[in-house]
C-alpha positions as CSV (number, residue, x, y, z in Angstrom):
1,M,52.8,-110.8,118.0
2,Y,53.1,-112.3,114.5
3,S,50.7,-114.7,113.0
4,A,51.0,-118.3,114.1
5,S,52.3,-119.5,110.7
6,Y,54.9,-116.8,110.7
7,Q,56.2,-117.7,114.1
8,Q,56.6,-121.3,113.1
9,E,59.0,-120.2,110.3
10,G,61.2,-118.2,112.6
11,G,59.2,-115.0,113.0
12,S,60.2,-114.7,116.6
13,L,63.7,-113.7,115.6
14,F,63.1,-110.1,116.6
15,S,60.8,-110.8,119.5
16,G,63.5,-110.1,122.1
17,G,66.7,-108.3,122.7
18,G,65.2,-104.8,122.6
19,F,63.8,-105.1,119.0
20,M,60.1,-105.2,119.4
21,P,58.0,-104.9,116.2
22,T,55.3,-102.2,116.3
23,Q,51.6,-102.9,115.6
24,S,52.0,-101.7,112.1
25,A,54.9,-104.1,111.5
26,T,52.9,-107.1,112.8
27,Q,50.1,-106.2,110.5
28,S,52.5,-106.5,107.5
29,Y,52.5,-110.3,107.9
30,D,49.0,-111.1,109.1
31,G,47.6,-111.4,105.5
32,I,50.2,-113.8,104.1
33,T,48.6,-117.0,102.9
34,K,49.8,-119.8,100.7
35,R,48.3,-120.6,97.3
36,S,49.2,-122.6,94.3
37,G,52.1,-121.0,92.5
38,G,53.3,-118.7,95.3
39,S,52.3,-116.7,98.3
40,Q,49.6,-114.1,98.3
41,N,50.2,-111.1,100.5
42,T,47.0,-109.3,101.4
43,G,48.7,-107.2,104.1
44,L,51.3,-104.5,104.0
45,L,54.7,-105.6,102.7
46,P,57.6,-103.4,103.8
47,L,59.8,-102.6,100.7
48,T,62.5,-100.3,99.5
49,V,62.2,-98.4,96.2
50,K,65.0,-100.7,94.8
51,Q,62.8,-103.7,95.5
52,I,59.8,-102.1,93.8
53,S,61.9,-101.2,90.7
54,Q,63.2,-104.8,90.5
55,A,59.9,-106.5,91.3
56,V,58.9,-109.1,88.7
57,Q,55.7,-108.3,86.9
58,N,53.2,-110.8,85.5
59,S,52.3,-109.5,82.1
60,S,48.9,-111.3,82.1
61,D,47.4,-109.7,85.1
62,D,49.9,-106.9,86.1
63,T,50.7,-108.8,89.4
64,F,54.0,-108.0,91.0
65,F,56.2,-110.4,92.9
66,V,59.1,-109.7,95.3
67,D,61.0,-112.7,96.8
68,G,58.2,-115.0,95.6
69,I,55.5,-113.0,97.3
70,D,52.5,-111.5,95.5
71,V,52.8,-107.8,96.1
72,N,49.6,-105.9,96.7
73,N,49.8,-103.2,99.4
74,V,53.2,-101.9,100.4
75,T,54.7,-99.6,103.0
76,L,57.7,-97.2,102.3
77,V,59.6,-94.7,104.3
78,G,61.5,-91.9,102.6
79,M,61.8,-88.2,101.9
80,V,59.3,-86.1,99.8
81,F,60.4,-84.4,96.6
82,D,58.7,-82.5,93.8
83,K,55.3,-82.3,95.5
84,E,52.5,-81.2,93.2
85,E,48.9,-80.3,94.3
86,R,45.9,-80.5,92.1
87,A,42.2,-80.3,92.7
88,T,41.7,-84.1,92.8
89,D,45.0,-85.4,93.9
90,V,48.5,-84.7,95.3
91,S,51.6,-86.4,93.8
92,F,55.2,-86.4,94.9
93,L,58.4,-88.5,94.6
94,I,59.6,-90.5,97.6
95,D,63.3,-91.0,97.9
96,D,64.5,-93.6,100.4
97,G,68.2,-93.7,99.4
98,T,67.8,-96.7,97.1
99,G,65.8,-94.8,94.4
100,R,62.7,-92.7,93.8
101,V,59.2,-93.7,93.0
102,E,56.1,-91.6,92.3
103,V,53.3,-91.5,94.9
104,K,49.8,-90.3,94.2
105,R,47.1,-89.6,96.8
106,W,43.6,-89.0,95.6
107,I,41.8,-86.3,97.5
108,D,38.1,-86.2,98.5
109,G,37.2,-82.6,98.3
110,Q,34.6,-83.1,101.1
111,D,37.2,-84.6,103.5
112,T,38.7,-81.5,105.2
113,H,41.1,-83.5,107.4
114,E,42.5,-85.4,104.4
115,S,43.0,-82.2,102.4
116,M,44.7,-80.4,105.3
117,E,46.9,-83.4,106.0
118,M,48.2,-83.4,102.4
119,S,48.5,-79.6,102.2
120,A,50.8,-79.7,105.3
121,L,53.1,-82.1,103.6
122,Q,56.3,-80.4,102.4
123,N,59.3,-81.2,100.3
124,G,62.1,-82.5,102.5
125,V,59.9,-84.2,105.1
126,Y,60.3,-87.8,105.9
127,V,57.0,-89.8,105.5
128,R,55.7,-93.3,105.8
129,V,53.4,-94.2,102.9
130,H,50.9,-97.1,102.8
131,G,49.6,-97.7,99.3
132,H,49.0,-100.0,96.3
133,L,51.7,-100.8,93.8
134,R,50.7,-100.5,90.2
135,S,52.1,-99.8,86.7
136,F,50.7,-97.1,84.4
137,Q,52.1,-96.7,80.9
138,G,55.1,-98.8,81.9
139,K,56.0,-96.7,84.9
140,R,55.6,-98.0,88.4
141,N,54.0,-95.9,91.1
142,I,52.2,-96.0,94.4
143,V,48.6,-95.1,94.9
144,A,48.6,-94.1,98.5
145,F,45.8,-94.5,101.0
146,S,47.9,-93.2,103.9
147,V,50.7,-90.6,104.1
148,R,51.9,-89.5,107.4
149,P,55.1,-87.6,108.6
150,V,57.8,-89.5,110.5
151,T,58.1,-87.9,113.9
152,D,60.6,-90.5,115.4
153,F,63.6,-91.2,113.3
154,N,63.9,-94.7,114.9
155,E,61.1,-95.5,112.5
156,V,63.4,-94.9,109.6
157,T,66.0,-97.3,111.0
158,Y,63.3,-99.8,111.9
159,H,61.8,-99.8,108.4
160,F,65.1,-100.7,106.7
161,L,65.8,-103.4,109.2
162,E,62.3,-104.8,108.6
163,C,62.9,-104.7,104.9
164,V,66.1,-106.7,105.3
165,F,64.5,-109.2,107.7
166,V,61.4,-109.7,105.5
167,H,63.5,-110.1,102.4
168,L,65.6,-112.9,104.1
169,H,62.5,-114.6,105.6
170,N,60.5,-114.7,102.3
171,S,63.6,-115.6,100.2
172,K,64.3,-118.5,102.5
173,A,60.7,-119.6,102.7
174,N,60.5,-119.7,98.9
175,G,63.9,-121.3,98.3
176,L,65.4,-118.2,96.7
177,S,68.9,-116.8,97.0
178,T,69.5,-114.4,100.0
179,K,72.7,-112.9,98.6
180,S,71.0,-109.9,97.2
181,S,70.1,-107.0,99.5
182,P,67.0,-104.7,99.4
183,L,69.3,-101.8,100.1
184,G,71.6,-102.4,97.1
185,P,74.4,-104.7,95.9
186,T,76.7,-103.7,98.7
187,S,74.1,-102.3,101.1
188,G,75.6,-98.9,100.4
189,V,72.6,-96.7,99.8
190,Q,73.1,-93.2,98.6
191,T,71.4,-90.5,100.7
192,P,69.1,-88.0,99.1
193,S,70.6,-84.7,98.2
194,N,70.1,-81.8,100.6
195,P,68.0,-83.8,103.1
196,V,65.8,-81.6,105.3
197,Y,63.3,-82.7,108.0
198,G,60.2,-80.7,108.7
199,G,61.3,-77.8,106.5
200,T,64.2,-76.9,108.8
201,G,67.9,-77.2,107.9
202,G,70.2,-79.9,108.8
203,G,71.7,-81.2,105.7
204,A,73.3,-84.6,105.3
205,G,74.5,-84.6,108.9
206,A,70.9,-84.6,110.1
207,Y,70.0,-87.4,107.7
208,N,73.0,-89.6,108.6
209,Q,72.4,-89.1,112.3
210,Y,69.3,-91.3,112.2
211,M,69.9,-93.6,109.2
212,P,71.5,-97.1,109.5
213,S,75.2,-96.9,108.5
214,S,74.5,-99.3,105.6
215,I,72.3,-96.4,104.3
216,A,74.2,-93.4,105.5
217,A,77.7,-94.9,104.8
218,V,79.2,-94.1,108.2
219,N,81.6,-97.0,108.1
220,G,84.4,-94.6,107.5
221,S,83.6,-92.8,110.8
222,M,83.9,-96.0,113.0
223,D,86.7,-96.2,115.5
224,E,89.1,-99.1,115.4
225,C,87.1,-101.1,118.0
226,Q,83.9,-100.7,116.2
227,K,85.5,-101.7,112.9
228,R,87.0,-104.9,114.4
229,V,83.7,-105.9,116.1
230,H,81.9,-105.3,112.8
231,A,84.4,-107.4,110.9
232,I,83.8,-110.3,113.3
233,F,80.1,-110.2,112.6
234,E,80.8,-110.1,108.9
235,E,82.9,-113.3,108.9
236,P,81.3,-116.2,106.9
237,S,81.1,-118.4,110.0
238,S,79.3,-115.6,111.9
239,L,76.9,-115.0,109.0
240,A,76.1,-118.7,108.9
241,A,75.3,-118.9,112.7
242,E,71.5,-118.8,113.0
243,A,71.6,-117.3,116.5
244,G,74.5,-115.0,115.7
245,L,77.4,-114.4,118.2
246,H,77.3,-114.1,121.9
247,V,78.8,-110.9,123.4
248,D,81.3,-112.9,125.4
249,E,82.5,-114.7,122.3
250,V,83.1,-111.3,120.5
251,A,84.8,-110.0,123.6
252,R,87.1,-113.0,123.8
253,R,88.3,-112.4,120.3
254,M,88.8,-108.6,120.8
255,S,92.3,-108.6,122.3
256,G,93.4,-105.2,123.6
257,Y,89.8,-104.1,124.4
258,N,87.8,-104.8,127.5
259,K,84.2,-106.1,127.6
260,N,82.6,-102.7,128.2
261,Q,84.3,-101.3,125.1
262,V,83.1,-104.3,123.1
263,K,79.6,-103.8,124.4
264,D,79.7,-100.1,123.5
265,A,80.8,-101.1,119.9
266,I,78.0,-103.6,119.6
267,E,75.5,-101.0,120.8
268,F,76.8,-98.6,118.1
269,L,76.4,-101.2,115.4
270,V,72.9,-102.0,116.5
271,N,71.9,-98.3,116.5
272,E,73.4,-98.0,113.0
273,G,71.4,-100.9,111.7
274,L,74.4,-103.2,110.9
275,I,73.6,-105.9,113.5
276,Y,70.5,-106.9,115.5
277,S,69.8,-109.0,118.6
278,T,68.4,-112.5,118.0
279,I,67.4,-115.0,120.7
280,D,68.2,-112.7,123.6
281,D,70.0,-109.5,124.7
282,Y,73.4,-111.2,124.4
283,H,73.3,-112.7,120.9
284,Y,73.7,-110.5,117.8
285,K,73.9,-111.1,114.0
286,S,74.8,-109.0,111.0
287,T,71.9,-107.7,108.9
288,N,73.8,-109.0,105.9
289,G,73.6,-112.6,107.2
């Protein structure tokens, strides 16, 4: 599923437990190769806008580095704002809750499909962007070679989980600190204002319904059981456990709640992007670990 070198370094972490990377996700890692002075990534690297804004830039050749990886092509998921159409290109801002970055897509006037695809793109729509990270006049932006609407909001959740996982993997592989988060200092990402999907209403409720709670800040809406289970996964000993915690271990520590209630709480935390399954369907670990 992942490249051989990636699997040897623990890339099978998400290979079970109901978290199966898509084809596009596996392609993100296939092009990573080692070279003197760092790692060169010739594939798609999943990033947040925060990571792009904090990427280290080499002044000599305008190369960007994130977690010790040479950034070339990136993939982002977010909401479209301030779309502008011109004869030769379409530009817009993409907001993923961690910040905003400008995206530009050049249009071939003879490519009818490409023109129609970009014309149909509206403000307030969630999209996945594949593109090249560059800097122009000191401002970072994305030159897109693919922009498509998100039709399944699980893709939004998956993208942010993937960003966290790749950040941890690359940081560990390059001997860097893993205390920082691609989602923010406390993983509390602010949602875009007046979010709308597909041009229809919905407001923040529609946005929060599909976003991880680290992004949608739903911690305040957890019931007591969910809060206690979440607290167990956030303990230092739990974060340090490579395979995470077994469901039975969590249930044993949850006095006053039966196993089914604990399993429901775990399922809630998984759906909200706060924990993920590791070696099997019974072991889970915090995305902050």
